[in-house]
LOGU-572286 format. One record per residue (C-alpha): x, y, z. Coordinates in steps of 0.05 Angstrom, whole numbers, padded with zeros to 5 digits, always signed. Example, Ala and Ser with C-alpha at 12.3 -4.5 7.8 and 13.67 -1.06 7.14 Angstrom:
2
+00246-00090+00156 +00273-00021+00143 
//
This chain:
1066
+01084+00898+00655 +01022+00930+00683 +00967+00885+00708 +00896+00891+00679 +00830+00869+00707 +00792+00824+00658 +00726+00788+00658 +00735+00737+00604 +00685+00691+00569 +00711+00643+00516 +00655+00622+00469 +00676+00587+00406 +00730+00637+00391 +00772+00674+00442 +00735+00737+00464 +00766+00784+00515 +00715+00833+00543 +00751+00892+00576 +00711+00923+00632 +00731+00993+00609 +00697+00988+00541 +00639+01035+00528 +00569+01006+00517 +00543+01010+00446 +00474+01038+00432 +00436+00988+00390 +00364+00973+00371 +00326+00928+00419 +00331+00854+00406 +00265+00820+00391 +00265+00787+00461 +00272+00856+00493 +00206+00880+00464 +00144+00877+00510 +00101+00815+00498 +00054+00816+00558 +00025+00860+00612 +00063+00849+00677 +00023+00869+00738 +00057+00901+00799 +00042+00837+00837 +00084+00796+00789 +00027+00762+00752 +00022+00765+00676 -00038+00784+00633 -00051+00770+00560 -00036+00828+00514 -00040+00811+00439 -00019+00857+00384 -00076+00885+00341 -00091+00850+00275 -00069+00888+00214 -00103+00867+00150 -00060+00859+00088 -00073+00831+00019 -00034+00816-00044 -00046+00832-00117 -00091+00774-00135 -00149+00772-00085 -00201+00717-00086 -00266+00719-00046 -00299+00657-00015 -00371+00656+00010 -00392+00586+00027 -00464+00607+00039 -00479+00646-00025 -00417+00638-00069 -00414+00599-00134 -00353+00565-00164 -00375+00587-00233 -00360+00659-00213 -00292+00691-00223 -00280+00699-00148 -00248+00768-00157 -00300+00811-00121 -00345+00804-00060 -00406+00799-00106 -00374+00745-00150 -00346+00702-00094 -00333+00627-00100 -00365+00576-00055 -00302+00534-00046 -00229+00549-00038 -00193+00526-00102 -00154+00473-00063 -00217+00442-00033 -00231+00374-00067 -00303+00398-00077 -00282+00460-00117 -00306+00462-00188 -00303+00505-00251 -00270+00573-00243 -00250+00561-00171 -00217+00495-00186 -00178+00526-00244 -00148+00583-00204 -00072+00590-00213 -00059+00662-00192 -00094+00675-00127 -00048+00698-00071 -00099+00724-00021 -00160+00683-00004 -00212+00720+00036 -00266+00683+00075 -00330+00721+00089 -00342+00740+00161 -00406+00713+00191 -00405+00653+00144 -00385+00582+00163 -00339+00547+00114 -00345+00471+00113 -00289+00436+00078 -00215+00422+00076 -00157+00440+00030 -00089+00414+00008 -00037+00468-00004 -00019+00466-00078 +00022+00529-00089 +00077+00566-00052 +00084+00640-00039 +00146+00683-00043 +00178+00731+00006 +00151+00790-00034 +00083+00758-00047 +00062+00707+00006 +00000+00664+00002 -00051+00693+00051 -00112+00655+00077 -00150+00705+00118 -00212+00749+00125 -00224+00822+00112 -00251+00856+00175 -00297+00898+00130 -00329+00842+00088 -00389+00807+00117 -00415+00811+00188 -00361+00852+00221 -00384+00828+00290 -00378+00754+00273 -00316+00714+00254 -00301+00678+00189 -00313+00607+00213 -00279+00545+00184 -00305+00480+00213 -00293+00406+00202 -00365+00387+00217 -00432+00382+00184 -00495+00408+00216 -00539+00347+00216 -00615+00346+00214 -00667+00294+00200 -00660+00254+00264 -00713+00200+00276 -00736+00168+00341 -00699+00103+00355 -00764+00065+00359 -00776+00077+00284 -00718+00032+00262 -00745-00028+00223 -00733-00094+00261 -00693-00123+00202 -00649-00062+00195 -00588-00093+00227 -00590-00153+00181 -00565-00116+00119 -00507-00157+00090 -00493-00121+00024 -00427-00091+00003 -00406-00025+00033 -00361+00030+00007 -00302+00056+00047 -00261+00118+00029 -00192+00096+00050 -00155+00157+00024 -00173+00221-00013 -00151+00187-00077 -00185+00120-00069 -00248+00087-00045 -00264+00012-00042 -00330-00025-00046 -00323-00090-00008 -00363-00142+00031 -00380-00125+00103 -00345-00189+00125 -00305-00245+00093 -00280-00314+00110 -00221-00357+00086 -00229-00401+00024 -00283-00360-00011 -00272-00314-00070 -00295-00241-00064 -00302-00183-00112 -00271-00116-00094 -00286-00052-00132 -00232+00002-00130 -00247+00074-00151 -00188+00121-00162 -00208+00194-00160 -00144+00220-00192 -00087+00199-00239 -00016+00190-00215 +00035+00188-00272 +00087+00133-00272 +00055+00099-00212 +00019+00033-00203 -00035+00010-00155 -00035-00056-00117 -00091-00086-00076 -00072-00138-00023 -00100-00170+00039 -00066-00172+00107 -00089-00210+00168 -00092-00196+00243 -00087-00242+00302 -00144-00256+00350 -00113-00208+00400 -00116-00152+00348 -00042-00151+00332 -00018-00148+00260 -00007-00217+00232 +00024-00201+00165 +00011-00210+00091 -00046-00258+00072 -00057-00255-00004 -00057-00211-00065 -00118-00189-00105 -00121-00205-00179 -00103-00177-00230 -00038-00155-00195 -00017-00082-00203 -00052-00033-00249 -00034+00037-00275 -00054+00090-00225 -00105+00124-00271 -00171+00155-00252 -00227+00104-00260 -00262+00043-00230 -00230-00026-00228 -00252-00095-00204 -00207-00143-00166 -00217-00213-00139 -00185-00242-00076 -00188-00307-00039 -00169-00302+00035 -00124-00355+00065 -00135-00387+00132 -00087-00376+00190 -00082-00413+00257 -00092-00350+00299 -00137-00313+00250 -00177-00255+00280 -00193-00211+00220 -00169-00179+00156 -00147-00111+00130 -00150-00091+00057 -00088-00052+00035 -00088-00008-00027 -00022+00025-00043 +00011+00064-00098 +00081+00047-00119 +00131+00068-00173 +00149-00004-00188 +00090-00043-00161 +00133-00065-00102 +00114-00053-00029 +00184-00025-00016 +00173+00031-00067 +00104+00051-00044 +00086+00125-00045 +00017+00123-00012 -00024+00074+00027 -00096+00064+00048 -00125+00010+00094 -00194-00012+00115 -00210-00068+00163 -00257-00125+00145 -00281-00172+00200 -00289-00248+00196 -00359-00270+00177 -00357-00320+00234 -00341-00264+00283 -00397-00221+00256 -00448-00277+00262 -00435-00283+00336 -00473-00217+00343 -00542-00247+00351 -00575-00184+00378 -00588-00121+00337 -00542-00068+00365 -00594-00014+00373 -00635-00059+00418 -00578-00057+00468 -00587+00018+00480 -00619+00034+00548 -00682+00077+00548 -00689+00076+00471 -00749+00123+00475 -00701+00179+00492 -00652+00165+00436 -00652+00189+00363 -00615+00165+00302 -00593+00188+00233 -00553+00155+00176 -00489+00189+00153 -00439+00178+00096 -00380+00194+00142 -00357+00168+00210 -00355+00219+00267 -00318+00212+00332 -00340+00280+00359 -00408+00314+00366 -00430+00382+00394 -00496+00415+00409 -00506+00490+00400 -00567+00521+00433 -00604+00585+00415 -00556+00626+00457 -00497+00600+00416 -00472+00561+00476 -00432+00499+00456 -00439+00433+00493 -00396+00374+00475 -00434+00309+00473 -00388+00254+00498 -00381+00186+00465 -00423+00135+00504 -00385+00115+00568 -00392+00086+00636 -00391+00112+00689 -00424+00177+00666 -00370+00221+00696 -00364+00296+00698 -00307+00342+00719 -00328+00372+00785 -00260+00393+00810 -00202+00409+00763 -00153+00389+00818 -00181+00319+00812 -00213+00311+00743 -00219+00235+00750 -00258+00236+00816 -00319+00202+00785 -00280+00148+00748 -00279+00076+00772 -00218+00046+00807 -00181-00020+00800 -00179-00054+00868 -00130-00110+00847 -00139-00161+00904 -00074-00189+00930 -00012-00156+00900 -00032-00084+00884 +00021-00076+00829 +00045-00108+00764 -00013-00154+00749 -00003-00184+00680 -00041-00234+00638 -00026-00272+00573 -00076-00272+00516 -00056-00313+00454 +00017-00313+00476 +00020-00237+00485 +00026-00205+00553 -00021-00150+00574 -00037-00108+00634 -00091-00138+00678 -00139-00090+00712 -00186-00120+00764 -00247-00084+00793 -00289-00131+00834 -00341-00077+00848 -00359-00054+00778 -00336-00106+00727 -00394-00153+00739 -00428-00159+00671 -00421-00215+00620 -00362-00214+00570 -00408-00190+00514 -00419-00125+00552 -00345-00109+00548 -00327-00139+00480 -00303-00085+00433 -00304-00030+00485 -00248+00019+00497 -00219+00029+00566 -00186+00096+00584 -00139+00084+00642 -00084+00119+00679 -00022+00079+00697 +00042+00079+00738 +00095+00093+00756 +00101+00160+00722 +00069+00202+00668 +00004+00163+00673 -00034+00198+00617 -00101+00162+00608 -00102+00129+00540 -00153+00088+00501 -00143+00013+00491 -00191-00038+00465 -00206-00091+00517 -00165-00150+00492 -00203-00200+00535 -00250-00200+00594 -00243-00250+00650 -00310-00257+00686 -00283-00303+00740 -00230-00251+00760 -00272-00190+00743 -00214-00164+00704 -00194-00144+00633 -00132-00148+00590 -00107-00080+00568 -00047-00060+00525 +00004-00010+00550 +00005+00061+00523 +00060+00048+00472 +00062-00014+00428 +00017-00075+00428 +00034-00109+00494 +00040-00089+00567 +00104-00049+00558 +00135-00019+00621 +00069+00006+00649 +00028-00024+00705 -00040-00011+00735 -00031+00001+00810 -00088-00010+00858 -00132+00052+00859 -00112+00074+00789 -00174+00099+00754 -00209+00084+00689 -00274+00087+00650 -00304+00048+00592 -00327+00076+00526 -00358+00063+00457 -00412+00011+00467 -00487+00020+00454 -00501-00006+00524 -00466+00055+00553 -00512+00106+00518 -00553+00123+00580 -00532+00192+00606 -00589+00242+00613 -00537+00297+00606 -00522+00273+00535 -00483+00219+00499 -00476+00190+00429 -00454+00126+00396 -00438+00111+00323 -00446+00045+00288 -00396+00046+00231 -00411+00013+00164 -00357+00026+00112 -00342+00100+00109 -00407+00118+00141 -00459+00088+00187 -00512+00107+00238 -00509+00160+00292 -00548+00148+00356 -00554+00208+00402 -00586+00228+00467 -00582+00303+00482 -00580+00338+00550 -00648+00341+00581 -00673+00293+00527 -00681+00350+00477 -00703+00337+00406 -00640+00342+00363 -00682+00371+00306 -00696+00432+00349 -00624+00451+00363 -00560+00455+00321 -00521+00390+00322 -00450+00395+00294 -00423+00327+00275 -00348+00322+00260 -00328+00300+00190 -00259+00328+00173 -00200+00320+00219 -00148+00363+00182 -00172+00428+00150 -00109+00456+00119 -00059+00403+00099 +00007+00407+00063 +00073+00373+00046 +00105+00440+00033 +00090+00510+00062 +00132+00568+00039 +00114+00641+00053 +00044+00624+00078 +00002+00667+00125 -00061+00641+00158 -00096+00695+00199 -00161+00723+00227 -00201+00659+00221 -00240+00618+00271 -00231+00542+00268 -00276+00491+00302 -00309+00423+00307 -00258+00375+00278 -00258+00300+00276 -00207+00249+00300 -00182+00182+00274 -00233+00127+00279 -00190+00074+00314 -00177+00109+00380 -00121+00062+00401 -00083+00065+00334 -00009+00080+00337 +00018+00141+00299 +00051+00093+00251 -00015+00065+00228 -00034+00126+00187 -00014+00199+00185 -00085+00219+00202 -00079+00188+00271 -00047+00255+00287 -00090+00308+00252 -00093+00383+00262 -00131+00443+00237 -00067+00466+00203 -00018+00410+00187 +00048+00406+00151 +00084+00340+00142 +00143+00359+00100 +00184+00422+00095 +00172+00497+00095 +00197+00567+00108 +00164+00631+00132 +00100+00602+00161 +00055+00650+00200 -00007+00630+00239 -00033+00694+00272 -00095+00724+00303 -00138+00662+00295 -00186+00628+00342 -00187+00553+00353 -00243+00523+00395 -00269+00452+00401 -00215+00422+00356 -00167+00363+00359 -00102+00404+00351 -00095+00474+00322 -00025+00469+00291 +00020+00410+00275 +00084+00422+00235 +00131+00363+00227 +00194+00360+00185 +00190+00300+00137 +00241+00281+00084 +00316+00269+00085 +00354+00335+00091 +00290+00375+00097 +00278+00433+00145 +00223+00478+00171 +00246+00549+00186 +00218+00616+00208 +00154+00593+00241 +00113+00647+00275 +00051+00629+00316 +00026+00692+00348 -00035+00726+00379 -00082+00666+00374 -00137+00645+00423 -00140+00569+00433 -00193+00535+00477 -00222+00466+00487 -00175+00420+00449 -00166+00345+00450 -00093+00333+00432 -00057+00397+00452 -00048+00467+00423 +00012+00463+00377 +00065+00412+00358 +00126+00439+00323 +00171+00378+00313 +00238+00365+00279 +00215+00297+00255 +00264+00256+00296 +00239+00196+00336 +00258+00170+00405 +00322+00130+00400 +00337+00150+00329 +00412+00154+00320 +00419+00195+00256 +00360+00242+00246 +00365+00276+00178 +00312+00330+00188 +00317+00395+00227 +00271+00448+00256 +00306+00515+00253 +00276+00580+00279 +00210+00582+00317 +00173+00638+00354 +00109+00627+00394 +00086+00694+00420 +00025+00723+00454 -00024+00665+00451 -00080+00652+00500 -00094+00579+00516 -00147+00547+00561 -00172+00475+00570 -00119+00442+00528 -00105+00369+00514 -00167+00341+00546 -00171+00277+00504 -00102+00257+00477 -00087+00206+00424 -00068+00136+00445 +00006+00154+00445 -00002+00227+00462 +00005+00267+00527 -00037+00329+00512 +00019+00379+00523 -00001+00450+00503 +00060+00482+00468 +00104+00424+00445 +00169+00443+00409 +00219+00389+00391 +00292+00407+00378 +00286+00475+00346 +00354+00506+00333 +00330+00573+00359 +00265+00582+00395 +00228+00637+00432 +00164+00626+00471 +00139+00690+00503 +00077+00728+00524 +00032+00666+00526 -00021+00657+00580 -00042+00585+00592 -00094+00559+00641 -00128+00492+00654 -00079+00447+00618 -00088+00372+00619 -00014+00361+00603 +00048+00405+00608 +00042+00478+00589 +00107+00496+00553 +00147+00435+00533 +00212+00448+00495 +00270+00404+00472 +00336+00435+00454 +00389+00408+00406 +00373+00335+00396 +00343+00276+00431 +00381+00227+00474 +00413+00172+00431 +00422+00216+00370 +00493+00216+00343 +00486+00280+00301 +00521+00345+00315 +00478+00404+00338 +00527+00462+00343 +00474+00515+00360 +00417+00512+00409 +00385+00574+00438 +00319+00573+00476 +00284+00634+00505 +00221+00624+00547 +00199+00688+00581 +00138+00728+00604 +00091+00668+00602 +00039+00649+00655 +00021+00576+00663 -00031+00558+00716 -00068+00493+00733 -00024+00448+00689 -00018+00372+00691 -00091+00361+00707 -00090+00293+00672 -00019+00266+00682 +00045+00273+00722 +00121+00275+00718 +00121+00337+00675 +00127+00411+00688 +00083+00471+00678 +00143+00497+00640 +00193+00444+00619 +00258+00443+00581 +00297+00383+00556 +00366+00369+00530 +00412+00424+00504 +00415+00495+00525 +00430+00548+00534 +00358+00554+00555 +00338+00622+00583 +00275+00615+00624 +00259+00680+00659 +00202+00726+00681 +00150+00671+00679 +00095+00650+00727 +00078+00577+00738 +00024+00562+00789 -00010+00500+00817 +00023+00445+00776 -00021+00383+00785 +00004+00313+00773 -00047+00283+00820 -00047+00207+00826 -00097+00178+00874 -00063+00111+00873 +00001+00143+00900 -00029+00171+00964 -00080+00115+00972 -00025+00061+00971 +00024+00101+01013 -00016+00149+01057 +00039+00156+01109 +00094+00172+01059 +00105+00247+01045 +00093+00275+00976 +00059+00214+00946 -00005+00248+00922 +00024+00288+00866 +00084+00290+00820 +00079+00355+00783 +00128+00412+00781 +00124+00486+00766 +00190+00484+00727 +00223+00420+00702 +00292+00410+00672 +00285+00338+00646 +00356+00322+00625 +00367+00396+00617 +00438+00419+00606 +00462+00491+00612 +00397+00520+00637 +00386+00590+00663 +00322+00597+00704 +00317+00666+00736 +00266+00718+00758 +00209+00667+00756 +00151+00658+00804 +00127+00589+00825 +00066+00581+00870 +00028+00522+00897 -00040+00511+00930 -00013+00469+00987 +00054+00453+01018 +00026+00396+01061 +00065+00332+01042 +00006+00289+01064 -00049+00327+01029 -00080+00308+00962 -00067+00380+00942 +00007+00382+00962 +00044+00411+00901 +00108+00371+00892 +00164+00420+00874 +00177+00489+00848 +00238+00464+00810 +00253+00393+00787 +00317+00368+00753 +00339+00300+00728 +00406+00279+00699 +00426+00349+00677 +00481+00395+00700 +00501+00467+00692 +00434+00487+00721 +00430+00560+00743 +00370+00576+00787 +00373+00646+00814 +00330+00705+00836 +00266+00664+00833 +00207+00664+00881 +00181+00596+00904 +00119+00596+00949 +00079+00540+00981 +00108+00475+00955 +00123+00409+00989 +00194+00413+00962 +00230+00475+00938 +00283+00447+00891 +00285+00373+00873 +00340+00335+00837 +00345+00263+00812 +00408+00230+00787 +00450+00290+00810 +00518+00284+00777 +00572+00328+00747 +00560+00389+00790 +00564+00461+00764 +00494+00476+00791 +00478+00542+00824 +00421+00560+00871 +00428+00633+00887 +00387+00693+00910 +00321+00655+00910 +00263+00666+00957 +00238+00601+00989 +00173+00618+01025 +00130+00567+01061 +00163+00503+01036 +00129+00446+01073 +00176+00387+01073 +00246+00402+01047 +00278+00461+01011 +00335+00426+00975 +00320+00354+00957 +00385+00345+00917 +00396+00271+00931 +00351+00214+00952 +00337+00223+01027 +00354+00168+01075 +00309+00151+01134 +00350+00191+01184 +00378+00260+01191 +00453+00272+01194 +00489+00249+01257 +00498+00304+01308 +00573+00302+01298 +00569+00305+01222 +00597+00375+01220 +00660+00350+01255 +00670+00290+01208 +00720+00298+01152 +00704+00298+01078 +00666+00237+01056 +00677+00206+00987 +00625+00226+00936 +00607+00214+00863 +00579+00284+00861 +00624+00342+00841 +00605+00385+00900 +00662+00435+00892 +00631+00466+00829 +00561+00473+00860 +00541+00539+00890 +00488+00556+00942 +00490+00631+00954 +00447+00685+00986 +00381+00647+00986 +00327+00677+01030 +00283+00631+01071 +00217+00643+01107 +00179+00590+01147 +00232+00536+01141 +00209+00463+01145 +00239+00415+01195 +00284+00388+01140 +00325+00439+01102 +00358+00393+01053 +00398+00334+01029 +00453+00337+00977 +00501+00279+00989 +00499+00208+00961 +00491+00181+01032 +00422+00213+01034 +00430+00243+01103 +00388+00305+01112 +00400+00368+01152 +00346+00397+01197 +00368+00470+01198 +00406+00520+01157 +00469+00519+01201 +00479+00444+01195 +00465+00446+01120 +00515+00503+01109 +00567+00468+01151 +00561+00404+01112 +00567+00442+01047 +00629+00476+01072 +00659+00407+01087 +00643+00387+01015 +00677+00452+00992 +00616+00476+00953 +00614+00550+00937 +00574+00601+00977 +00540+00616+01042 +00473+00583+01027 +00434+00644+01053 +00395+00665+01114 +00327+00659+01147 +00281+00719+01153 +00237+00726+01214 +00192+00773+01177 +00148+00758+01116 +00186+00765+01051 +00126+00772+01005 +00070+00822+01012 +00010+00775+01004 +00030+00710+00970 -00036+00674+00986 -00071+00727+00944 -00017+00723+00891 +00016+00788+00908 +00089+00768+00902 +00120+00836+00911 +00179+00831+00960 +00175+00863+01028 +00230+00905+01056 +00260+00841+01084 +00272+00815+01013 +00289+00878+00974 +00360+00877+00945 +00372+00806+00970 +00382+00777+00901 +00447+00765+00864 +00479+00791+00800 +00497+00735+00752 +00533+00736+00685 +00491+00698+00633 +00527+00686+00567 +00492+00689+00501 +00488+00624+00461 +00538+00620+00404 +00554+00569+00350 +00598+00508+00364 +00625+00529+00432 +00687+00491+00452 +00704+00525+00518 +00673+00576+00566 +00705+00602+00629 +00674+00654+00676 +00738+00662+00717 +00716+00641+00785 +00749+00582+00818 +00723+00515+00842 +00710+00511+00917 +00764+00459+00929 +00820+00488+00887 +00835+00562+00873 +00877+00541+00813 +00820+00505+00778 +00775+00548+00734 +00713+00507+00713 +00694+00501+00640 +00620+00517+00629 +00612+00504+00554 +00559+00458+00528 +00554+00435+00455 +00515+00374+00434 +00567+00346+00387 +00561+00277+00355 +00599+00248+00416 +00540+00265+00461 +00495+00204+00452 +00459+00179+00515 +00439+00234+00562 +00458+00193+00622 +00530+00193+00597 +00536+00267+00579 +00572+00282+00644 +00629+00236+00622 +00644+00280+00561 +00710+00318+00565 +00711+00383+00603 +00766+00434+00594 +00779+00469+00660 +00837+00519+00662 +00893+00514+00711 +00918+00579+00743 +00994+00584+00742 +01037+00624+00792 +00977+00654+00828 +00930+00638+00885 +00862+00657+00912 +00884+00730+00919 +00885+00736+00843 +00808+00733+00841 +00773+00799+00851 +00703+00828+00850 +00680+00841+00779 +00625+00884+00748 +00584+00826+00719 +00568+00785+00781 +00569+00794+00856 +00556+00723+00883 +00631+00707+00877 +00696+00740+00859 +00687+00732+00784 +00747+00770+00756 +00818+00746+00751 +00882+00787+00753 +00940+00761+00712 +00995+00789+00667 +00995+00734+00615 +01069+00718+00624 +01087+00699+00695 +01015+00690+00717 +00966+00659+00669 +00914+00604+00660 +00925+00545+00615 +00899+00476+00596 +00932+00417+00630 +00967+00363+00589 +00910+00315+00604 +00860+00365+00577 +00901+00376+00514 +00901+00301+00502 +00826+00300+00508 +00822+00355+00456 +00869+00320+00408 +00835+00253+00416 +00860+00183+00404 +00895+00161+00340 +00850+00117+00298 +00878+00053+00269 +00870+00046+00193 +00813+00001+00169 +00832-00054+00121 +00775-00082+00079 +00778-00151+00046 +00767-00151-00029 +00704-00182-00058 +00702-00231-00116 +00639-00202-00147 +00641-00127-00135 +00693-00072-00131 +00673-00015-00084 +00701+00055-00092 +00687+00095-00029 +00721+00153+00008 +00778+00134+00055 +00740+00168+00111 +00672+00200+00119 +00641+00255+00162 +00577+00247+00200 +00518+00286+00170 +00555+00298+00105 +00535+00265+00038 +00581+00214+00007 +00585+00180-00061 +00601+00107-00070 +00612+00071-00137 +00604-00003-00151 +00636-00042-00208 +00607-00111-00216 +00657-00166-00233 +00601-00214-00255 +00536-00210-00294 +00472-00202-00254 +00425-00178-00309 +00353-00171-00287 +00369-00169-00214 +00370-00110-00167 +00428-00078-00130 +00418-00044-00064 +00470-00012-00019 +00461+00012+00053 +00511+00040+00103 +00520+00004+00169 +00560+00024+00230 +00608-00005+00281 +00613+00015+00354 +00678+00039+00386 +00700-00033+00397 +00689-00050+00324 +00626-00090+00336 +00572-00089+00282 +00514-00046+00307 +00463-00044+00251 +00437+00001+00197 +00462+00073+00195 +00435+00103+00130 +00390+00077+00075 +00423+00077+00007 +00360+00090-00033 +00315+00047-00076 +00344-00017-00108 +00374-00005-00177 +00358-00052-00235 +00421-00084-00263 +00420-00083-00339 
//
């Protein structure tokens, strides 16, 4: 039988790709179309597609300035004032049921918010947009969350008794309810509460109850119910009475108003909460708050019926200046490589790390600053502290000061997540500032403070240069979310300019406290399909887009966010999330297809939420995802941050994951935190990250270099590209550049490439210039990692940091020592054809012993002993890049044609085996399996490398059977065999792994009160039906059934799936 030359890739089904087949002419894939301008130097420039105006059959016109809701809204001259879905809409606007295209007039500012009430169709989508020809064609159609406030008065004009007002106040706790209540209450007294419902909710009831909090601010639990119990949820005004109960650790109260189908808390459908302080606590304030403001003659005030957290000033030249919330010190950003330079520092006398303190039996972080924390406790009471932390991430977050210790000059602070200290600590030299006290309102460059009373209160402001606020435009944030929805289908939002949004009042609230802790200009908490956000401008906002899948079995699909300009945001740029949570075992929601193309981002994530990180493009577990043509600069968190498949700990099956990240430029990322990447991928691939530029990743931590000035690389921990638990990753043709490769400099950029836990990493044909470390790995297990054809130019400390370095280099005779035992699978790693220029004194470390090799020869020799694949590469004596310091990354003649050709397979569904037909370095008969499929067996990411692999064994052939192939040149990647006498097969051990173990039958004991009819076996992620036949009478009681799960040893492990609401037994 004749022999044939094959290059074979088995993906899901057996596919034999004969090298003699002719190429087929097909239309370009979407990812092959140009999305950016690529300069000859390698850098990328923003190149959006032009906006194309389109409208449907039923056009409605909106002119907030001159429109009238009594009009029909069908022509520019009969425009409405409000969008029909705005709660302020009236008459003809409010009654609209047919509009499919809503046009906002250019040159006009719309002030309001909407809740999506209707869905579009594929043939007739809902469009929210502007017509380029209607209105001022040179000005945008603005949509803001603010009010322009006037009528400011000098602070000195406040009546002396003004702070003594003790009457009831009204708080809008949700869009459907507001409550009039006392400003403070105390246990044992009876109080009257007035509830106003603004809408009717059929078949629902409303309940008013009182909860209590501990003195440390933590939730205490239920306190008492308001009389008369539950009422029908009908529009109107109702009066309740409640009598608070005393508690041993009582610190305050919160009034809860919730809707429920049965009147039970478990069946609630909506919830609103407002906090009410103790009267005794309020009386301790003996000084009028406005008298605490320094230099009152320079401060102005105005009363508002809403509570702003953000304020801006706009001068006559339309220049926008953000007015910060009152803080100390009065810091400014002078250097984006060190944005916290003017913050204060904890000096922590004695032990510089892990200082903790207990307050009311709860443990908190203790930050001590003997230089600045010298005021009395009243000065700090109620203030927020924004602090960075260690060891990693370190994003500054707001926390109320739990307690101040004047004798220690320290304060108790919660950790970033949860109510206590958590796993964080405040190292010596970590930096912080204080915020939100009237005493802090003293900055001549402008500050504000707001005294909240119910839903509104009093705004105190001092403008830059002590300007009169009545002589400039002052935009005061009111609405946090502008377009909100629980369902978005066939919706297009385009050609609008969004700005000036609010944030949640309690800055340290967790995301579980209320959905509005995480607002956005455009927000979907639910499900949707065919959502397009294109050609908009977002400036001075909390977060432009937040789409989160909510609801069992729900999905969000076909999301397109393209050609937008986004600048000056607090929380990030976009969050596209599958709805799963960290540690959740059985997520029931899924994000399907997402494309983020040609967006320009600058100054992103500057003031994150308490639990947030400020990442720019944040995509969680999309099934298929493309991020391309985006240009990002000055990012306080990561730039592009993408999860694939599912999170660690999830037991669901994710048979398809395909991530494409290409032609993006990310510069000056991680200005506010560390341990991330300018471009970062997590979890399942294949992830194709190519043709990107990532420059100057920050991650600066003063406390690192200040505490360990003689240790290399302690100043920063930021990476150009990061595979954080990334599996089956293809990073190629990328550029990474740093500002400094000095391991002892505050500017020393950590690494071009960082990996942790993952395997099947393929890093090839990239250019890495001017980093402390070229490629960095943590927890390097499982092998199958390739570093090939890369340019490593001016790496300052170590090129390959692929294990934790020991304190000494390899022994001089290491190359003569035999193979050393290792937990790393070296024989499937490849280091091939890399090009080095200006090598450091340490080339690399890759063994568990941690010994490092000073030159390329010793490194290559050690790898040969470990039987890794390849020649490592060679050193060039001539420059390999034309002018890298000036960002001209074109290769010189010394680097031309020095790359490698690599076969990169396309991601398919439910892959069970993949072989590229090259052999492992230690055995020519072993052909590695390179498939990766996050099945339900893949649970903890640190255990993924223990999952079964299916290498082939070559039979009746040796190394001579491998030949050069057409798809790759870094190894002999083609195999000659006849299929009869010479072939490749699975071993018996591998076949047993495929078959799996035989499960023992489960025998359930019968119950004397119920007969359960359930399937003999069930499948994960598939619905099941269970029937119950009661053997006894339980009339009037409820029956509830949940599914629990056992671990592999048969041990009870908790709730698996909720069985739904309890059913009344008749």
